[in-house]
C-alpha positions in Angstrom: 62.9 -55.2 45.1 64.0 -51.9 43.7 61.7 -48.9 44.4 59.7 -47.2 41.7 59.9 -43.4 41.4 56.3 -43.2 42.8 57.6 -45.1 45.9 60.9 -43.2 46.3 59.4 -39.7 46.9 56.9 -38.6 49.5 55.2 -36.0 47.2 54.9 -36.0 43.4 54.5 -32.5 42.1 52.9 -32.7 38.6 52.7 -29.9 36.1 49.4 -30.0 34.2 49.6 -28.7 30.6 51.6 -31.1 28.6 51.9 -33.6 31.4 48.4 -34.6 32.5 46.4 -33.0 29.7 46.6 -30.7 26.7 43.9 -28.2 26.0 41.7 -29.8 28.6 41.9 -33.3 27.1 43.7 -36.0 29.1 46.9 -37.4 27.7 46.5 -41.0 26.9 47.3 -43.2 30.0 47.9 -40.2 32.3 44.9 -40.6 34.7 45.6 -44.3 35.1 49.3 -43.6 35.9 48.3 -41.0 38.4 45.9 -43.4 40.1 48.6 -46.1 40.2 51.1 -43.6 41.7 48.7 -42.7 44.4 48.0 -46.4 45.1 51.8 -46.9 45.5 51.7 -44.5 48.4 52.7 -41.2 46.9 51.0 -37.9 47.7 49.9 -36.7 44.3 49.7 -32.9 43.9 49.4 -30.6 40.9 51.4 -27.5 40.4 50.6 -25.1 37.6 51.8 -21.8 36.2 48.3 -21.3 34.9 46.6 -18.6 37.0 43.4 -18.5 35.1 41.6 -21.3 36.9 40.8 -21.7 40.6 42.1 -24.8 42.5 38.4 -25.9 42.7 38.0 -25.6 38.9 41.3 -27.4 38.2 40.2 -30.2 40.6 36.9 -30.5 38.9 38.6 -30.8 35.5 41.0 -33.5 36.8 38.2 -35.4 38.5 36.3 -35.5 35.2 39.4 -37.2 33.7 39.4 -39.8 36.6 42.6 -38.4 38.0 43.0 -38.6 41.8 42.5 -35.1 43.2 41.1 -32.9 45.9 41.0 -29.1 45.8 43.8 -29.1 48.4 46.0 -31.0 46.0 46.1 -28.1 43.4 48.7 -25.3 43.8 48.6 -22.4 41.3 50.9 -19.5 40.5 48.0 -17.2 41.5 48.3 -18.6 45.0 52.1 -18.2 45.0 51.8 -14.6 43.7 49.2 -13.8 46.4 51.5 -15.1 49.1 54.4 -13.1 47.7 52.3 -9.9 47.8 51.0 -10.6 51.3 54.6 -11.1 52.5 55.6 -7.7 51.1 52.6 -5.6 51.8 50.6 -4.6 54.9 47.2 -6.3 55.3 44.3 -4.9 53.3 46.6 -3.2 50.8 45.1 -2.5 47.5 46.3 -4.6 44.5 45.4 -3.9 40.9 44.6 -7.3 39.4 45.1 -8.0 35.7 43.9 -11.5 34.8 41.1 -14.0 35.5 38.8 -14.1 38.5 40.9 -16.9 40.0 43.7 -14.4 40.6 41.4 -11.9 42.3 40.2 -14.6 44.6 43.7 -15.7 45.5 44.6 -12.1 46.3 41.5 -11.7 48.5 42.2 -14.9 50.3 45.6 -13.5 51.5 43.8 -10.5 53.1 44.5 -8.0 50.3 42.0 -5.9 48.4 41.7 -6.4 44.6 41.0 -3.2 42.6 40.8 -2.4 38.9 42.0 1.2 38.5 45.2 3.0 39.0 43.1 5.8 40.5 42.6 3.6 43.6 46.4 4.1 44.2 47.2 0.4 44.6 50.3 -0.7 46.4 51.0 -3.4 43.8 50.0 -4.7 40.4 49.7 -8.4 39.8 49.3 -9.9 36.3 48.3 -13.4 35.3 47.0 -15.0 32.1 43.4 -14.4 31.3 41.7 -14.7 27.9 39.7 -11.5 28.6 42.7 -9.2 29.2 42.3 -6.0 27.2 44.1 -2.8 26.5 42.3 -0.7 29.2 43.3 -3.1 31.9 46.9 -3.1 30.8 46.9 0.7 30.6 45.7 0.9 34.2 48.4 -1.5 35.3 51.0 0.6 33.5 49.9 3.8 35.1 50.0 2.2 38.6 53.5 0.7 38.0 54.8 4.0 36.7 53.4 5.6 39.9 55.5 3.3 42.0 53.4 0.2 42.5 55.1 -3.1 43.0 54.8 -5.2 39.8 54.3 -8.9 40.3 53.7 -11.6 37.7 52.1 -15.0 38.3 54.4 -16.5 35.7 56.5 -15.5 32.7 55.7 -18.4 30.3 56.1 -16.9 26.8 53.7 -19.5 25.4 51.0 -21.9 26.4 50.0 -25.2 24.7 46.6 -25.4 23.1 44.5 -27.8 21.0 45.3 -25.6 17.9 49.0 -25.3 18.7 51.2 -23.0 20.7 49.7 -19.7 21.8 51.0 -16.5 23.5 51.2 -16.9 27.3 51.5 -14.5 30.2 55.1 -13.8 29.6 54.3 -12.3 26.2 51.5 -10.2 27.7 53.8 -8.9 30.5 56.0 -7.2 27.9 53.3 -4.5 27.4 53.7 -3.0 30.9 57.4 -3.8 31.2 58.2 -2.1 27.9 56.0 0.9 28.7 57.4 1.4 32.2 60.9 0.0 32.1 60.0 -2.1 35.1 60.4 -5.8 35.1 58.0 -7.8 37.3 58.8 -10.0 40.3 57.8 -13.5 39.1 56.1 -16.0 41.4 55.7 -18.9 39.0 58.1 -21.5 37.6 61.1 -21.4 37.2 61.3 -19.0 40.1 61.2 -20.5 43.7 57.9 -19.0 45.1 55.6 -21.5 43.5 57.7 -24.4 44.6 57.8 -23.0 48.1 54.0 -22.6 48.1 53.7 -26.3 47.0 55.9 -27.5 49.8 54.0 -25.5 52.4 50.6 -26.8 51.1 51.7 -30.5 50.7 54.1 -30.8 53.6 56.7 -32.3 51.2 60.0 -33.4 52.6 61.4 -35.2 49.6 59.4 -34.2 46.5 59.8 -35.0 42.8 59.0 -32.3 40.3 57.4 -33.7 37.1 57.0 -31.6 34.0 57.3 -31.3 30.2 59.2 -28.0 30.0 62.9 -27.6 30.6 62.8 -23.8 31.0 60.0 -23.9 33.6 59.4 -27.2 35.4 63.0 -28.6 35.2 64.7 -25.3 35.8 62.4 -24.6 38.8 63.5 -27.9 40.4 67.1 -27.0 39.7 66.7 -23.6 41.4 65.5 -25.3 44.6 67.8 -28.3 44.5 65.0 -30.8 44.0 65.0 -33.9 41.8 62.9 -33.7 38.5 61.4 -35.9 35.8 61.0 -34.7 32.2 58.2 -36.4 30.3 58.0 -36.2 26.5 54.3 -35.6 26.2 54.4 -31.8 25.9 56.7 -29.0 24.9 60.2 -30.4 25.1 61.6 -33.4 23.2 64.7 -35.6 22.8 66.6 -33.0 20.9 66.1 -30.2 23.4 66.7 -32.6 26.3 70.0 -33.7 24.8 71.2 -30.1 24.3 69.9 -28.9 27.7 72.2 -26.5 29.7 73.2 -27.5 33.2 70.3 -25.6 34.9 67.7 -27.4 32.8 68.8 -31.0 33.1 66.3 -33.4 34.6 67.2 -36.1 37.1 65.1 -38.6 35.1 63.5 -38.8 31.6 60.4 -40.8 30.6 58.2 -41.0 27.6 55.1 -40.5 29.7 53.9 -40.8 33.3 54.1 -44.6 33.3 57.8 -44.2 34.0 56.8 -43.6 37.6 55.5 -47.1 38.0 58.6 -49.3 37.3 62.1 -49.1 38.8 64.2 -46.6 36.9 67.1 -48.2 35.1 70.7 -47.5 36.1 72.6 -45.0 33.9 76.3 -46.0 34.2 79.1 -43.6 33.5 82.6 -44.9 32.7 85.7 -43.5 31.1 84.6 -45.0 27.7 81.1 -43.7 27.7 77.6 -44.0 29.2 75.3 -47.1 29.2 71.7 -47.6 30.0 69.6 -50.7 29.3 71.0 -52.2 26.1 72.5 -49.0 24.8 75.9 -47.3 25.0 76.7 -43.7 24.1 80.1 -42.3 23.5 81.7 -39.2 22.1 84.3 -39.2 19.2 87.3 -37.0 18.9 85.2 -34.6 16.8 82.6 -34.3 19.6 79.9 -36.2 17.8 77.9 -38.6 19.9 77.4 -42.2 18.8 75.0 -44.8 20.0 75.5 -48.6 19.9 73.4 -51.5 21.1 69.6 -52.0 21.1 66.6 -52.0 23.4 64.0 -49.5 24.5 64.5 -46.2 22.8 64.0 -44.3 26.0 67.0 -46.1 27.5 69.0 -45.0 24.5 68.0 -41.4 25.2 68.9 -41.7 28.8 72.4 -42.8 27.8 72.7 -40.2 25.1 71.6 -37.2 27.2 74.1 -38.1 30.0 76.9 -38.5 27.5 76.0 -35.3 25.7 75.8 -33.2 28.9 79.3 -34.4 29.7 80.6 -33.4 26.3 78.9 -30.0 26.7 80.5 -29.3 30.0 84.0 -30.5 29.1 84.2 -28.8 25.7 82.1 -25.7 26.3 79.3 -26.4 24.0 77.3 -28.9 21.9 75.2 -28.4 18.8 72.4 -30.3 17.1 74.7 -31.7 14.4 76.7 -33.5 17.0 73.7 -35.5 18.2 71.5 -35.7 15.1 72.8 -39.2 13.9 72.3 -40.7 17.4 68.8 -39.1 17.7 68.0 -40.5 14.2 68.7 -44.0 15.5 66.2 -43.5 18.4 63.7 -42.1 15.9 64.0 -45.3 13.9 63.1 -47.1 17.2 59.9 -45.0 17.6 61.2 -42.0 19.7 60.7 -38.8 17.6 63.6 -36.5 17.8 61.4 -33.4 18.0 
């Protein structure tokens, strides 16, 4: 019997926002899928660029949603940033922390000393998202960086999802110090490798699968460390962006939601005439436009379409939305929104 994705990998590394929940509310069916994946034998772990919550707080939130979790299953960009700092600085070095209490705790756990002022002559500045960040804290960070402190960011996400829509993320706030000092931060979070390495260390993963909703963080992070990835369409990215994804942001697998982990993944077959998956076939015309024929589950059509589109992109040096819009429209008619 073919393996499911939950059975094929030893550790499943789930992003949180847009994958398990949005704005603290569980995505429909996600907790049940996580429970089933764990029952299938996978080590379920959670990897988040969000540095504003401690692992204990994240675990409590997930537990309240009936997701399988322990505090040790949660890995944050704050922890990755703290390890990065500890690897570069002597023990007990002072670090000016801009962000939530969770970041200060992570820094302290690595044997470093959190401070709040540039007058303390910190060896480094670390910045993570926190709703209480104000001008005075950013000003202190800017003074310290200008004086020569190492500048580290937990992550560089320009936006974060919320119940009212998309909001500015840590990457947007980082621009204040970077613009004022001309110094770009060293980034610990996705898509850079440090957070993935932290996850592997903490989970003991040998053959992990990265699961996320964002091509430019989750999927690119997996690409950067040569790890397989799964894109789910419950958060930021969608069929259109997936179809147009550049090589470094292409997932190994695509699913509508986390239930994709629980059944054998269908074969995507590439031939000289096109790409097939399930009951669908995708092919490119002489003008580069993609066509879909056949029928079946819309997600299988998207799997065929993305593979065909990526081939066209690589062979012809580009692809635009007009070349895939008709095919995506067919899938929308089958219940898979293009955007």
